[in-house]
All heavy atoms as TSV, in Angstrom:
chain	resi	resn	atom	element	x	y	z
A	1	LYS	N	N	117.996	121.982	160.047
A	1	LYS	CA	C	116.962	121.016	160.346
A	1	LYS	C	C	117.171	120.432	161.754
A	1	LYS	O	O	116.252	120.403	162.551
A	1	LYS	CB	C	116.986	119.929	159.279
A	1	LYS	CG	C	116.110	118.755	159.552
A	1	LYS	CD	C	116.250	117.710	158.470
A	1	LYS	CE	C	115.610	116.413	158.869
A	1	LYS	NZ	N	115.750	115.418	157.839
A	2	TYR	N	N	118.394	119.963	162.031
A	2	TYR	CA	C	118.663	119.341	163.320
A	2	TYR	C	C	118.625	120.353	164.456
A	2	TYR	O	O	118.207	120.026	165.567
A	2	TYR	CB	C	120.004	118.612	163.295
A	2	TYR	CG	C	120.012	117.446	162.343
A	2	TYR	CD1	C	120.833	117.450	161.226
A	2	TYR	CD2	C	119.181	116.359	162.543
A	2	TYR	CE1	C	120.833	116.384	160.341
A	2	TYR	CE2	C	119.169	115.292	161.665
A	2	TYR	CZ	C	119.996	115.307	160.564
A	2	TYR	OH	O	119.976	114.264	159.692
A	3	ILE	N	N	119.042	121.562	164.179
A	3	ILE	CA	C	119.003	122.604	165.217
A	3	ILE	C	C	117.556	122.912	165.581
A	3	ILE	O	O	117.227	123.047	166.761
A	3	ILE	CB	C	119.759	123.869	164.762
A	3	ILE	CG1	C	121.255	123.561	164.698
A	3	ILE	CG2	C	119.478	125.041	165.696
A	3	ILE	CD1	C	122.104	124.653	164.130
A	4	GLN	N	N	116.683	122.991	164.601
A	4	GLN	CA	C	115.266	123.247	164.876
A	4	GLN	C	C	114.659	122.121	165.704
A	4	GLN	O	O	113.890	122.369	166.635
A	4	GLN	CB	C	114.485	123.427	163.570
A	4	GLN	CG	C	114.834	124.688	162.818
A	4	GLN	CD	C	114.543	125.958	163.596
A	4	GLN	OE1	O	113.685	126.011	164.471
A	4	GLN	NE2	N	115.282	127.010	163.296
A	5	ILE	N	N	115.001	120.887	165.386
A	5	ILE	CA	C	114.512	119.738	166.153
A	5	ILE	C	C	115.009	119.826	167.594
A	5	ILE	O	O	114.245	119.637	168.542
A	5	ILE	CB	C	114.956	118.416	165.501
A	5	ILE	CG1	C	114.268	118.241	164.145
A	5	ILE	CG2	C	114.673	117.229	166.415
A	5	ILE	CD1	C	114.835	117.120	163.302
A	6	ALA	N	N	116.303	120.125	167.764
A	6	ALA	CA	C	116.887	120.211	169.099
A	6	ALA	C	C	116.296	121.376	169.888
A	6	ALA	O	O	116.039	121.253	171.099
A	6	ALA	CB	C	118.403	120.340	169.005
A	7	LEU	N	N	116.045	122.504	169.232
A	7	LEU	CA	C	115.464	123.661	169.919
A	7	LEU	C	C	114.090	123.329	170.485
A	7	LEU	O	O	113.709	123.832	171.545
A	7	LEU	CB	C	115.368	124.859	168.976
A	7	LEU	CG	C	116.647	125.648	168.747
A	7	LEU	CD1	C	116.462	126.653	167.621
A	7	LEU	CD2	C	117.106	126.347	170.009
A	8	LYS	N	N	113.336	122.488	169.804
A	8	LYS	CA	C	112.002	122.110	170.284
A	8	LYS	C	C	112.060	121.287	171.565
A	8	LYS	O	O	111.078	121.212	172.299
A	8	LYS	CB	C	111.257	121.335	169.197
A	8	LYS	CG	C	110.849	122.206	168.038
A	8	LYS	CD	C	110.135	121.406	166.971
A	8	LYS	CE	C	109.831	122.307	165.781
A	8	LYS	NZ	N	109.190	121.582	164.695
A	9	LYS	N	N	113.200	120.689	171.855
A	9	LYS	CA	C	113.366	119.865	173.056
A	9	LYS	C	C	113.765	120.698	174.277
A	9	LYS	O	O	113.712	120.218	175.400
A	9	LYS	CB	C	114.444	118.794	172.826
A	9	LYS	CG	C	114.204	117.920	171.635
A	9	LYS	CD	C	113.240	116.838	171.970
A	9	LYS	CE	C	113.128	115.893	170.779
A	9	LYS	NZ	N	112.162	114.866	171.014
A	10	LEU	N	N	114.169	121.956	174.062
A	10	LEU	CA	C	114.631	122.811	175.157
A	10	LEU	C	C	113.458	123.467	175.875
A	10	LEU	O	O	112.339	123.514	175.363
A	10	LEU	CB	C	115.552	123.911	174.617
A	10	LEU	CG	C	116.810	123.473	173.889
A	10	LEU	CD1	C	117.618	124.695	173.483
A	10	LEU	CD2	C	117.643	122.532	174.720
A	11	ARG	N	N	113.747	124.005	177.054
A	11	ARG	CA	C	112.758	124.823	177.755
A	11	ARG	C	C	112.398	126.006	176.855
A	11	ARG	O	O	113.233	126.512	176.112
A	11	ARG	CB	C	113.330	125.338	179.073
A	11	ARG	CG	C	113.426	124.288	180.163
A	11	ARG	CD	C	113.878	124.866	181.522
A	11	ARG	NE	N	113.528	126.238	181.740
A	11	ARG	CZ	C	114.420	127.217	181.916
A	11	ARG	NH1	N	115.709	126.983	181.908
A	11	ARG	NH2	N	114.013	128.462	182.104
A	12	ALA	N	N	111.177	126.461	176.954
A	12	ALA	CA	C	110.681	127.530	176.083
A	12	ALA	C	C	111.530	128.800	176.178
A	12	ALA	O	O	111.868	129.403	175.153
A	12	ALA	CB	C	109.225	127.836	176.408
A	13	ASP	N	N	111.887	129.212	177.409
A	13	ASP	CA	C	112.681	130.431	177.587
A	13	ASP	C	C	114.054	130.299	176.940
A	13	ASP	O	O	114.525	131.226	176.276
A	13	ASP	CB	C	112.868	130.763	179.067
A	13	ASP	CG	C	111.597	131.273	179.725
A	13	ASP	OD1	O	110.583	131.449	179.019
A	13	ASP	OD2	O	111.623	131.488	180.950
A	14	GLU	N	N	114.693	129.149	177.140
A	14	GLU	CA	C	116.018	128.921	176.552
A	14	GLU	C	C	115.948	128.955	175.031
A	14	GLU	O	O	116.769	129.604	174.378
A	14	GLU	CB	C	116.593	127.574	177.000
A	14	GLU	CG	C	116.998	127.526	178.441
A	14	GLU	CD	C	117.465	126.152	178.871
A	14	GLU	OE1	O	117.513	125.219	178.054
A	14	GLU	OE2	O	117.789	126.002	180.066
A	15	ALA	N	N	114.968	128.264	174.468
A	15	ALA	CA	C	114.834	128.212	173.012
A	15	ALA	C	C	114.569	129.607	172.437
A	15	ALA	O	O	115.165	129.999	171.433
A	15	ALA	CB	C	113.723	127.253	172.618
A	16	LEU	N	N	113.693	130.360	173.089
A	16	LEU	CA	C	113.381	131.714	172.627
A	16	LEU	C	C	114.623	132.589	172.639
A	16	LEU	O	O	114.930	133.274	171.650
A	16	LEU	CB	C	112.300	132.339	173.510
A	16	LEU	CG	C	112.005	133.811	173.262
A	16	LEU	CD1	C	111.450	134.021	171.859
A	16	LEU	CD2	C	111.058	134.350	174.327
A	17	ILE	N	N	115.357	132.564	173.733
A	17	ILE	CA	C	116.536	133.420	173.852
A	17	ILE	C	C	117.617	133.011	172.854
A	17	ILE	O	O	118.249	133.864	172.230
A	17	ILE	CB	C	117.044	133.427	175.313
A	17	ILE	CG1	C	116.031	134.201	176.171
A	17	ILE	CG2	C	118.429	134.045	175.415
A	17	ILE	CD1	C	116.263	134.131	177.652
A	18	LEU	N	N	117.819	131.712	172.670
A	18	LEU	CA	C	118.796	131.266	171.664
A	18	LEU	C	C	118.394	131.720	170.267
A	18	LEU	O	O	119.238	132.175	169.489
A	18	LEU	CB	C	118.935	129.738	171.702
A	18	LEU	CG	C	119.702	129.164	172.883
A	18	LEU	CD1	C	119.603	127.645	172.873
A	18	LEU	CD2	C	121.155	129.605	172.859
A	19	ARG	N	N	117.113	131.608	169.951
A	19	ARG	CA	C	116.637	132.053	168.626
A	19	ARG	C	C	116.856	133.556	168.435
A	19	ARG	O	O	117.321	133.999	167.383
A	19	ARG	CB	C	115.164	131.716	168.455
A	19	ARG	CG	C	114.892	130.272	168.152
A	19	ARG	CD	C	113.399	130.049	167.882
A	19	ARG	NE	N	113.149	128.694	167.492
A	19	ARG	CZ	C	112.645	127.763	168.300
A	19	ARG	NH1	N	112.331	128.068	169.556
A	19	ARG	NH2	N	112.445	126.543	167.866
A	20	LEU	N	N	116.483	134.333	169.450
A	20	LEU	CA	C	116.637	135.784	169.331
A	20	LEU	C	C	118.109	136.187	169.223
A	20	LEU	O	O	118.458	137.062	168.438
A	20	LEU	CB	C	115.984	136.486	170.531
A	20	LEU	CG	C	114.463	136.408	170.611
A	20	LEU	CD1	C	113.969	136.988	171.926
A	20	LEU	CD2	C	113.822	137.098	169.420
A	21	PHE	N	N	118.963	135.548	170.017
A	21	PHE	CA	C	120.374	135.916	170.051
A	21	PHE	C	C	121.108	135.468	168.787
A	21	PHE	O	O	121.823	136.249	168.171
A	21	PHE	CB	C	121.029	135.307	171.295
A	21	PHE	CG	C	122.419	135.814	171.564
A	21	PHE	CD1	C	122.622	137.056	172.124
A	21	PHE	CD2	C	123.528	135.043	171.264
A	21	PHE	CE1	C	123.900	137.532	172.386
A	21	PHE	CE2	C	124.813	135.496	171.514
A	21	PHE	CZ	C	125.004	136.749	172.079
A	22	TYR	N	N	120.920	134.217	168.392
A	22	TYR	CA	C	121.693	133.679	167.271
A	22	TYR	C	C	120.998	133.801	165.922
A	22	TYR	O	O	121.627	134.161	164.931
A	22	TYR	CB	C	122.058	132.211	167.525
A	22	TYR	CG	C	123.100	132.065	168.596
A	22	TYR	CD1	C	122.777	131.591	169.853
A	22	TYR	CD2	C	124.416	132.444	168.368
A	22	TYR	CE1	C	123.729	131.478	170.845
A	22	TYR	CE2	C	125.379	132.346	169.350
A	22	TYR	CZ	C	125.028	131.854	170.593
A	22	TYR	OH	O	125.984	131.766	171.566
A	23	LEU	N	N	119.717	133.503	165.876
A	23	LEU	CA	C	119.032	133.512	164.578
A	23	LEU	C	C	118.573	134.913	164.177
A	23	LEU	O	O	118.581	135.249	162.997
A	23	LEU	CB	C	117.860	132.528	164.578
A	23	LEU	CG	C	118.245	131.071	164.872
A	23	LEU	CD1	C	117.005	130.191	164.900
A	23	LEU	CD2	C	119.255	130.560	163.861
A	24	CYS	N	N	118.181	135.723	165.156
A	24	CYS	CA	C	117.753	137.097	164.861
A	24	CYS	C	C	118.873	138.100	165.065
A	24	CYS	O	O	118.699	139.288	164.776
A	24	CYS	CB	C	116.562	137.476	165.733
A	24	CYS	SG	S	115.097	136.476	165.427
A	25	ASP	N	N	120.004	137.630	165.602
A	25	ASP	CA	C	121.195	138.463	165.792
A	25	ASP	C	C	120.926	139.690	166.670
A	25	ASP	O	O	121.384	140.790	166.381
A	25	ASP	CB	C	121.757	138.875	164.432
A	25	ASP	CG	C	123.219	139.259	164.506
A	25	ASP	OD1	O	123.925	138.720	165.383
A	25	ASP	OD2	O	123.655	140.100	163.700
A	26	LEU	N	N	120.151	139.474	167.742
A	26	LEU	CA	C	119.847	140.561	168.663
A	26	LEU	C	C	120.843	140.579	169.812
A	26	LEU	O	O	121.390	139.553	170.188
A	26	LEU	CB	C	118.431	140.403	169.229
A	26	LEU	CG	C	117.290	140.455	168.222
A	26	LEU	CD1	C	115.958	140.256	168.941
A	26	LEU	CD2	C	117.287	141.760	167.452
A	27	ARG	N	N	121.045	141.756	170.369
A	27	ARG	CA	C	121.920	141.912	171.535
A	27	ARG	C	C	121.117	141.665	172.806
A	27	ARG	O	O	119.888	141.667	172.784
A	27	ARG	CB	C	122.518	143.311	171.549
A	27	ARG	CG	C	123.557	143.501	170.410
A	27	ARG	CD	C	124.050	144.898	170.332
A	27	ARG	NE	N	123.068	145.591	169.475
A	27	ARG	CZ	C	122.822	146.875	169.491
A	27	ARG	NH1	N	123.492	147.664	170.280
A	27	ARG	NH2	N	121.926	147.406	168.703
A	28	ILE	N	N	121.826	141.500	173.907
A	28	ILE	CA	C	121.189	141.227	175.203
A	28	ILE	C	C	120.150	142.307	175.528
A	28	ILE	O	O	119.031	141.994	175.935
A	28	ILE	CB	C	122.248	141.153	176.338
A	28	ILE	CG1	C	123.281	140.080	176.067
A	28	ILE	CG2	C	121.583	140.994	177.705
A	28	ILE	CD1	C	122.899	138.681	176.405
A	29	LYS	N	N	120.512	143.561	175.340
A	29	LYS	CA	C	119.607	144.670	175.651
A	29	LYS	C	C	118.331	144.594	174.810
A	29	LYS	O	O	117.228	144.838	175.307
A	29	LYS	CB	C	120.338	146.010	175.427
A	29	LYS	CG	C	119.475	147.226	175.653
A	29	LYS	CD	C	118.999	147.334	177.088
A	29	LYS	CE	C	118.223	148.618	177.288
A	29	LYS	NZ	N	117.090	148.462	178.160
A	30	GLU	N	N	118.475	144.239	173.541
A	30	GLU	CA	C	117.301	144.127	172.673
A	30	GLU	C	C	116.400	142.975	173.123
A	30	GLU	O	O	115.169	143.112	173.118
A	30	GLU	CB	C	117.744	143.918	171.225
A	30	GLU	CG	C	118.458	145.129	170.641
A	30	GLU	CD	C	119.124	144.852	169.319
A	30	GLU	OE1	O	119.808	143.803	169.197
A	30	GLU	OE2	O	118.958	145.676	168.403
A	31	ILE	N	N	117.003	141.866	173.517
A	31	ILE	CA	C	116.228	140.730	174.021
A	31	ILE	C	C	115.524	141.112	175.315
A	31	ILE	O	O	114.356	140.759	175.536
A	31	ILE	CB	C	117.136	139.502	174.217
A	31	ILE	CG1	C	117.705	139.050	172.878
A	31	ILE	CG2	C	116.372	138.364	174.891
A	31	ILE	CD1	C	118.784	137.992	172.962
A	32	GLU	N	N	116.212	141.868	176.139
A	32	GLU	CA	C	115.634	142.361	177.398
A	32	GLU	C	C	114.393	143.206	177.110
A	32	GLU	O	O	113.354	143.037	177.759
A	32	GLU	CB	C	116.698	143.190	178.117
A	32	GLU	CG	C	116.454	143.460	179.558
A	32	GLU	CD	C	117.642	144.187	180.199
A	32	GLU	OE1	O	118.546	144.662	179.492
A	32	GLU	OE2	O	117.626	144.268	181.423
A	33	ASP	N	N	114.484	144.106	176.136
A	33	ASP	CA	C	113.361	144.967	175.776
A	33	ASP	C	C	112.182	144.171	175.231
A	33	ASP	O	O	111.023	144.466	175.532
A	33	ASP	CB	C	113.790	146.012	174.745
A	33	ASP	CG	C	114.781	147.026	175.302
A	33	ASP	OD1	O	114.870	147.152	176.552
A	33	ASP	OD2	O	115.479	147.672	174.494
A	34	ILE	N	N	112.469	143.165	174.418
A	34	ILE	CA	C	111.413	142.367	173.787
A	34	ILE	C	C	110.721	141.449	174.789
A	34	ILE	O	O	109.495	141.355	174.810
A	34	ILE	CB	C	111.992	141.531	172.622
A	34	ILE	CG1	C	112.395	142.455	171.474
A	34	ILE	CG2	C	110.999	140.478	172.146
A	34	ILE	CD1	C	113.217	141.778	170.404
A	35	THR	N	N	111.512	140.756	175.613
A	35	THR	CA	C	110.955	139.724	176.490
A	35	THR	C	C	110.567	140.222	177.875
A	35	THR	O	O	109.735	139.616	178.538
A	35	THR	CB	C	111.968	138.578	176.684
A	35	THR	OG1	O	113.141	139.098	177.318
A	35	THR	CG2	C	112.320	137.921	175.371
A	36	GLY	N	N	111.214	141.295	178.317
A	36	GLY	CA	C	110.999	141.763	179.676
A	36	GLY	C	C	111.846	141.020	180.700
A	36	GLY	O	O	111.753	141.279	181.893
A	37	PHE	N	N	112.662	140.077	180.218
A	37	PHE	CA	C	113.575	139.343	181.113
A	37	PHE	C	C	114.734	140.240	181.503
A	37	PHE	O	O	115.157	141.095	180.739
A	37	PHE	CB	C	114.150	138.103	180.427
A	37	PHE	CG	C	113.148	137.070	180.011
A	37	PHE	CD1	C	113.420	136.217	178.945
A	37	PHE	CD2	C	111.934	136.917	180.657
A	37	PHE	CE1	C	112.511	135.252	178.552
A	37	PHE	CE2	C	111.019	135.960	180.271
A	37	PHE	CZ	C	111.303	135.117	179.216
A	38	LYS	N	N	115.263	140.016	182.703
A	38	LYS	CA	C	116.457	140.747	183.135
A	38	LYS	C	C	117.673	140.198	182.385
A	38	LYS	O	O	117.685	139.041	181.959
A	38	LYS	CB	C	116.657	140.589	184.636
A	38	LYS	CG	C	115.562	141.250	185.434
A	38	LYS	CD	C	115.836	141.143	186.903
A	38	LYS	CE	C	114.666	141.744	187.644
A	38	LYS	NZ	N	115.031	142.810	188.505
A	39	SER	N	N	118.695	141.039	182.233
A	39	SER	CA	C	119.889	140.621	181.496
A	39	SER	C	C	120.559	139.414	182.144
A	39	SER	O	O	121.095	138.547	181.442
A	39	SER	CB	C	120.880	141.775	181.346
A	39	SER	OG	O	121.369	142.180	182.598
A	40	SER	N	N	120.489	139.314	183.471
A	40	SER	CA	C	121.102	138.166	184.145
A	40	SER	C	C	120.399	136.866	183.756
A	40	SER	O	O	121.051	135.845	183.526
A	40	SER	CB	C	121.084	138.351	185.662
A	40	SER	OG	O	119.765	138.531	186.133
A	41	LYS	N	N	119.075	136.882	183.659
A	41	LYS	CA	C	118.329	135.693	183.234
A	41	LYS	C	C	118.675	135.339	181.793
A	41	LYS	O	O	118.844	134.164	181.457
A	41	LYS	CB	C	116.822	135.901	183.374
A	41	LYS	CG	C	116.031	134.699	182.835
A	41	LYS	CD	C	114.559	134.929	182.847
A	41	LYS	CE	C	113.744	133.859	182.216
A	41	LYS	NZ	N	114.192	132.502	182.226
A	42	ILE	N	N	118.794	136.334	180.951
A	42	ILE	CA	C	119.122	136.096	179.542
A	42	ILE	C	C	120.487	135.434	179.440
A	42	ILE	O	O	120.658	134.457	178.708
A	42	ILE	CB	C	119.063	137.412	178.741
A	42	ILE	CG1	C	117.622	137.938	178.711
A	42	ILE	CG2	C	119.611	137.216	177.334
A	42	ILE	CD1	C	117.478	139.352	178.212
A	43	LYS	N	N	121.458	135.954	180.172
A	43	LYS	CA	C	122.813	135.389	180.128
A	43	LYS	C	C	122.831	133.956	180.653
A	43	LYS	O	O	123.492	133.082	180.079
A	43	LYS	CB	C	123.777	136.271	180.923
A	43	LYS	CG	C	124.015	137.605	180.257
A	43	LYS	CD	C	124.856	138.506	181.139
A	43	LYS	CE	C	124.979	139.889	180.537
A	43	LYS	NZ	N	125.727	140.803	181.403
A	44	ILE	N	N	122.110	133.705	181.729
A	44	ILE	CA	C	122.047	132.347	182.289
A	44	ILE	C	C	121.366	131.410	181.304
A	44	ILE	O	O	121.840	130.292	181.053
A	44	ILE	CB	C	121.319	132.357	183.651
A	44	ILE	CG1	C	122.192	133.022	184.704
A	44	ILE	CG2	C	120.937	130.936	184.084
A	44	ILE	CD1	C	121.472	133.338	186.001
A	45	ASP	N	N	120.244	131.846	180.726
A	45	ASP	CA	C	119.529	130.996	179.760
A	45	ASP	C	C	120.345	130.763	178.496
A	45	ASP	O	O	120.254	129.690	177.892
A	45	ASP	CB	C	118.165	131.579	179.428
A	45	ASP	CG	C	117.128	131.307	180.516
A	45	ASP	OD1	O	117.418	130.495	181.423
A	45	ASP	OD2	O	116.033	131.893	180.451
A	46	LEU	N	N	121.130	131.751	178.081
A	46	LEU	CA	C	122.017	131.544	176.931
A	46	LEU	C	C	123.042	130.456	177.245
A	46	LEU	O	O	123.282	129.556	176.436
A	46	LEU	CB	C	122.748	132.838	176.559
A	46	LEU	CG	C	122.034	133.793	175.640
A	46	LEU	CD1	C	122.822	135.102	175.524
A	46	LEU	CD2	C	121.822	133.192	174.270
A	47	HIS	N	N	123.626	130.546	178.428
A	47	HIS	CA	C	124.627	129.550	178.828
A	47	HIS	C	C	124.006	128.156	178.924
A	47	HIS	O	O	124.516	127.193	178.338
A	47	HIS	CB	C	125.246	129.948	180.166
A	47	HIS	CG	C	126.221	128.959	180.692
A	47	HIS	ND1	N	127.476	128.814	180.166
A	47	HIS	CD2	C	126.110	128.042	181.674
A	47	HIS	CE1	C	128.102	127.844	180.809
A	47	HIS	NE2	N	127.291	127.365	181.731
A	48	ARG	N	N	122.904	128.053	179.642
A	48	ARG	CA	C	122.231	126.763	179.795
A	48	ARG	C	C	121.680	126.266	178.464
A	48	ARG	O	O	121.736	125.066	178.174
A	48	ARG	CB	C	121.100	126.877	180.813
A	48	ARG	CG	C	121.587	127.026	182.223
A	48	ARG	CD	C	120.433	127.117	183.186
A	48	ARG	NE	N	120.930	127.308	184.543
A	48	ARG	CZ	C	120.212	127.803	185.525
A	48	ARG	NH1	N	118.958	128.145	185.334
A	48	ARG	NH2	N	120.740	127.946	186.726
A	49	GLY	N	N	121.139	127.173	177.688
A	49	GLY	CA	C	120.571	126.802	176.396
A	49	GLY	C	C	121.613	126.238	175.448
A	49	GLY	O	O	121.362	125.241	174.760
A	50	ARG	N	N	122.786	126.861	175.403
A	50	ARG	CA	C	123.866	126.343	174.549
A	50	ARG	C	C	124.268	124.947	174.990
A	50	ARG	O	O	124.450	124.046	174.163
A	50	ARG	CB	C	125.077	127.275	174.596
A	50	ARG	CG	C	124.925	128.523	173.764
A	50	ARG	CD	C	126.229	129.294	173.680
A	50	ARG	NE	N	126.575	129.940	174.928
A	50	ARG	CZ	C	126.378	131.221	175.197
A	50	ARG	NH1	N	125.848	132.014	174.294
A	50	ARG	NH2	N	126.733	131.727	176.352
A	51	SER	N	N	124.382	124.759	176.284
A	51	SER	CA	C	124.759	123.453	176.822
A	51	SER	C	C	123.684	122.405	176.508
A	51	SER	O	O	123.999	121.298	176.058
A	51	SER	CB	C	124.972	123.569	178.331
A	51	SER	OG	O	125.270	122.317	178.878
A	52	ASN	N	N	122.431	122.757	176.745
A	52	ASN	CA	C	121.333	121.825	176.483
A	52	ASN	C	C	121.167	121.554	174.992
A	52	ASN	O	O	120.841	120.431	174.600
A	52	ASN	CB	C	120.035	122.349	177.087
A	52	ASN	CG	C	120.070	122.340	178.600
A	52	ASN	OD1	O	120.805	121.577	179.213
A	52	ASN	ND2	N	119.287	123.205	179.223
A	53	LEU	N	N	121.386	122.567	174.168
A	53	LEU	CA	C	121.309	122.370	172.716
A	53	LEU	C	C	122.398	121.409	172.262
A	53	LEU	O	O	122.140	120.500	171.462
A	53	LEU	CB	C	121.451	123.714	171.997
A	53	LEU	CG	C	121.312	123.684	170.482
A	53	LEU	CD1	C	119.905	123.281	170.078
A	53	LEU	CD2	C	121.662	125.036	169.894
A	54	ASN	N	N	123.579	121.579	172.785
A	54	ASN	CA	C	124.690	120.678	172.470
A	54	ASN	C	C	124.336	119.246	172.872
A	54	ASN	O	O	124.545	118.305	172.097
A	54	ASN	CB	C	125.958	121.143	173.179
A	54	ASN	CG	C	127.153	120.309	172.835
A	54	ASN	OD1	O	127.335	119.889	171.697
A	54	ASN	ND2	N	128.000	120.059	173.824
A	55	HIS	N	N	123.782	119.087	174.052
A	55	HIS	CA	C	123.387	117.758	174.535
A	55	HIS	C	C	122.332	117.139	173.607
A	55	HIS	O	O	122.434	115.960	173.244
A	55	HIS	CB	C	122.854	117.855	175.965
A	55	HIS	CG	C	122.291	116.588	176.488
A	55	HIS	ND1	N	123.083	115.536	176.888
A	55	HIS	CD2	C	121.005	116.186	176.654
A	55	HIS	CE1	C	122.307	114.542	177.281
A	55	HIS	NE2	N	121.044	114.923	177.155
A	56	GLU	N	N	121.332	117.918	173.229
A	56	GLU	CA	C	120.270	117.413	172.355
A	56	GLU	C	C	120.804	117.052	170.972
A	56	GLU	O	O	120.412	116.034	170.397
A	56	GLU	CB	C	119.131	118.428	172.225
A	56	GLU	CG	C	118.259	118.528	173.445
A	56	GLU	CD	C	117.563	117.224	173.801
A	56	GLU	OE1	O	117.191	116.449	172.904
A	56	GLU	OE2	O	117.397	116.970	175.008
A	57	LEU	N	N	121.690	117.880	170.442
A	57	LEU	CA	C	122.269	117.576	169.129
A	57	LEU	C	C	123.086	116.290	169.180
A	57	LEU	O	O	123.025	115.471	168.250
A	57	LEU	CB	C	123.131	118.740	168.629
A	57	LEU	CG	C	122.356	119.960	168.151
A	57	LEU	CD1	C	123.304	121.125	167.898
A	57	LEU	CD2	C	121.544	119.645	166.908
A	58	LYS	N	N	123.831	116.101	170.258
A	58	LYS	CA	C	124.591	114.859	170.412
A	58	LYS	C	C	123.655	113.661	170.505
A	58	LYS	O	O	123.929	112.608	169.948
A	58	LYS	CB	C	125.483	114.923	171.651
A	58	LYS	CG	C	126.708	115.762	171.461
A	58	LYS	CD	C	127.552	115.769	172.716
A	58	LYS	CE	C	128.779	116.651	172.529
A	58	LYS	NZ	N	129.581	116.723	173.760
A	59	ARG	N	N	122.544	113.826	171.206
A	59	ARG	CA	C	121.574	112.746	171.352
A	59	ARG	C	C	120.929	112.407	170.006
A	59	ARG	O	O	120.786	111.248	169.651
A	59	ARG	CB	C	120.498	113.141	172.362
A	59	ARG	CG	C	119.602	111.987	172.794
A	59	ARG	CD	C	118.506	112.453	173.738
A	59	ARG	NE	N	117.594	113.399	173.132
A	59	ARG	CZ	C	116.661	113.084	172.229
A	59	ARG	NH1	N	116.542	111.868	171.796
A	59	ARG	NH2	N	115.862	114.006	171.745
A	60	ILE	N	N	120.575	113.431	169.248
A	60	ILE	CA	C	119.917	113.237	167.959
A	60	ILE	C	C	120.880	112.665	166.925
A	60	ILE	O	O	120.551	111.734	166.193
A	60	ILE	CB	C	119.324	114.572	167.440
A	60	ILE	CG1	C	118.178	115.032	168.331
A	60	ILE	CG2	C	118.867	114.441	165.998
A	60	ILE	CD1	C	117.751	116.467	168.092
A	61	LEU	N	N	122.073	113.229	166.863
A	61	LEU	CA	C	123.007	112.885	165.792
A	61	LEU	C	C	124.001	111.785	166.149
A	61	LEU	O	O	124.594	111.181	165.250
A	61	LEU	CB	C	123.779	114.134	165.359
A	61	LEU	CG	C	122.933	115.231	164.722
A	61	LEU	CD1	C	123.744	116.480	164.554
A	61	LEU	CD2	C	122.372	114.763	163.401
A	62	GLY	N	N	124.217	111.561	167.417
A	62	GLY	CA	C	125.206	110.549	167.813
A	62	GLY	C	C	126.583	110.913	167.293
A	62	GLY	O	O	127.042	112.038	167.426
A	63	GLN	N	N	127.262	109.968	166.697
A	63	GLN	CA	C	128.620	110.174	166.201
A	63	GLN	C	C	128.661	111.097	164.976
A	63	GLN	O	O	129.701	111.657	164.679
A	63	GLN	CB	C	129.271	108.831	165.857
A	63	GLN	CG	C	129.656	108.021	167.082
A	63	GLN	CD	C	130.689	108.759	167.935
A	63	GLN	OE1	O	131.611	109.375	167.433
A	63	GLN	NE2	N	130.496	108.696	169.241
A	64	GLU	N	N	127.556	111.250	164.284
A	64	GLU	CA	C	127.529	112.110	163.096
A	64	GLU	C	C	127.887	113.560	163.412
A	64	GLU	O	O	128.356	114.275	162.538
A	64	GLU	CB	C	126.146	112.083	162.442
A	64	GLU	CG	C	125.825	110.801	161.725
A	64	GLU	CD	C	124.458	110.891	161.081
A	64	GLU	OE1	O	124.226	111.829	160.286
A	64	GLU	OE2	O	123.628	110.029	161.374
A	65	ILE	N	N	127.659	113.995	164.642
A	65	ILE	CA	C	127.932	115.382	165.010
A	65	ILE	C	C	129.402	115.722	164.819
A	65	ILE	O	O	129.760	116.819	164.405
A	65	ILE	CB	C	127.469	115.709	166.445
A	65	ILE	CG1	C	127.414	117.230	166.631
A	65	ILE	CG2	C	128.348	115.077	167.489
A	65	ILE	CD1	C	126.628	117.661	167.829
A	66	HIS	N	N	130.293	114.763	165.067
A	66	HIS	CA	C	131.722	115.014	164.894
A	66	HIS	C	C	132.070	115.197	163.420
A	66	HIS	O	O	132.940	116.004	163.089
A	66	HIS	CB	C	132.545	113.875	165.509
A	66	HIS	CG	C	132.356	113.754	166.987
A	66	HIS	ND1	N	132.798	114.714	167.875
A	66	HIS	CD2	C	131.719	112.823	167.730
A	66	HIS	CE1	C	132.470	114.353	169.098
A	66	HIS	NE2	N	131.803	113.223	169.041
A	67	ASP	N	N	131.364	114.507	162.534
A	67	ASP	CA	C	131.589	114.672	161.105
A	67	ASP	C	C	131.107	116.041	160.611
A	67	ASP	O	O	131.701	116.619	159.711
A	67	ASP	CB	C	130.892	113.555	160.316
A	67	ASP	CG	C	131.447	112.191	160.629
A	67	ASP	OD1	O	132.620	112.103	161.043
A	67	ASP	OD2	O	130.703	111.203	160.463
A	68	LEU	N	N	130.038	116.528	161.214
A	68	LEU	CA	C	129.475	117.813	160.808
A	68	LEU	C	C	130.311	118.983	161.309
A	68	LEU	O	O	130.358	120.019	160.672
A	68	LEU	CB	C	128.043	117.948	161.319
A	68	LEU	CG	C	127.036	116.990	160.714
A	68	LEU	CD1	C	125.706	117.120	161.444
A	68	LEU	CD2	C	126.869	117.239	159.235
A	69	LEU	N	N	130.947	118.813	162.452
A	69	LEU	CA	C	131.749	119.897	163.016
A	69	LEU	C	C	133.142	119.806	162.471
A	69	LEU	O	O	133.886	120.631	162.301
A	69	LEU	CB	C	131.762	119.821	164.545
A	69	LEU	CG	C	130.395	119.962	165.205
A	69	LEU	CD1	C	130.525	119.763	166.712
A	69	LEU	CD2	C	129.770	121.304	164.920
C-alpha cells in the first residue's frame, strides 16, 4: 500500500522502471525493449528512483519505517 502511494509521487519514468524491474521482475534488456529507453537511462532511473522512493517512504511513514524494516 505505502509503496504504491510513494510510487505515485515519483517521476513517471522512474516509477515505470521501478515497477518493471521489481514488480514485474524484468531485466534491463527487457525494459529497454519495452520502453525504448537506453540501458544507461534505465540504470540511472533505477538508482534515482530507489533513492526517491526511499525519501517518499520516509516522508509518508516517518519513524514507522524503521519498525517495518
